[in-house]
C-alpha positions in Angstrom: -20.9 -32.1 -11.8 -20.3 -30.9 -8.2 -16.6 -30.7 -8.8 -17.1 -28.7 -11.9 -19.4 -26.2 -10.2 -17.0 -26.0 -7.2 -14.1 -25.3 -9.6 -16.0 -22.5 -11.3 -17.0 -20.9 -8.0 -13.3 -21.0 -6.8 -12.0 -19.5 -10.0 -14.7 -16.7 -9.8 -13.8 -15.9 -6.2 -10.1 -15.9 -6.9 -10.5 -12.9 -9.1 -11.9 -10.9 -6.2 -8.6 -11.0 -4.4 -5.6 -9.4 -5.9 -3.5 -6.2 -5.6 -5.7 -4.7 -2.9 -4.7 -7.5 -0.5 -1.0 -7.2 -1.1 1.2 -5.9 1.6 3.9 -3.6 0.2 7.4 -3.4 1.8 8.9 -0.1 2.8 11.5 -0.5 0.0 8.7 -1.1 -2.6 6.9 2.0 -1.5 10.0 4.1 -1.6 10.8 2.9 -5.1 7.3 3.8 -6.4 6.4 7.4 -5.6 2.9 7.1 -7.1 2.0 4.0 -5.0 3.5 5.7 -1.9 1.4 8.9 -2.5 -1.8 6.8 -3.1 -1.3 4.7 0.0 -0.4 7.7 2.2 -3.5 9.5 1.0 -5.8 6.5 1.6 -4.4 6.0 5.1 -4.7 9.7 6.1 -8.2 9.9 4.7 -9.4 7.1 7.0 -7.0 6.9 9.9 -9.4 5.2 12.3 -9.8 2.1 10.2 -6.5 2.0 8.4 -3.8 3.4 10.7 -2.8 0.0 12.1 -2.8 -1.9 8.8 0.6 -3.1 7.6 0.4 -1.1 4.4 -0.2 2.2 6.3 2.6 1.5 8.7 5.0 0.7 5.9 3.8 3.7 3.9 4.5 6.0 6.9 7.9 4.5 7.4 8.7 4.9 3.7 7.5 8.5 3.7 9.7 9.2 6.7 12.7 7.7 5.0 12.1 9.5 1.7 11.9 12.8 3.6 15.2 12.1 5.4 16.9 11.5 2.1 15.7 14.7 0.4 18.4 17.4 0.1 17.7 20.2 2.6 17.5 23.7 1.4 18.9 26.3 3.7 16.7 29.4 4.2 18.0 32.3 2.2 20.5 30.5 0.4 
């Protein structure tokens, strides 16, 4: 009976951890513009708590790389 109860508790708790705990790579964030925008927004809205997290650091790096790849428009032309 103890093992059954323990199994149920473990299955219940395993549902609490999912996508939120995942660390995205720079390439994954560059490939998914919506995910990148969401992550950048969350990080910039709470920089004190999130700035040093791996996802925020990867999102900043991905954002920087995406901006470098954009075609530059010359002023007036």
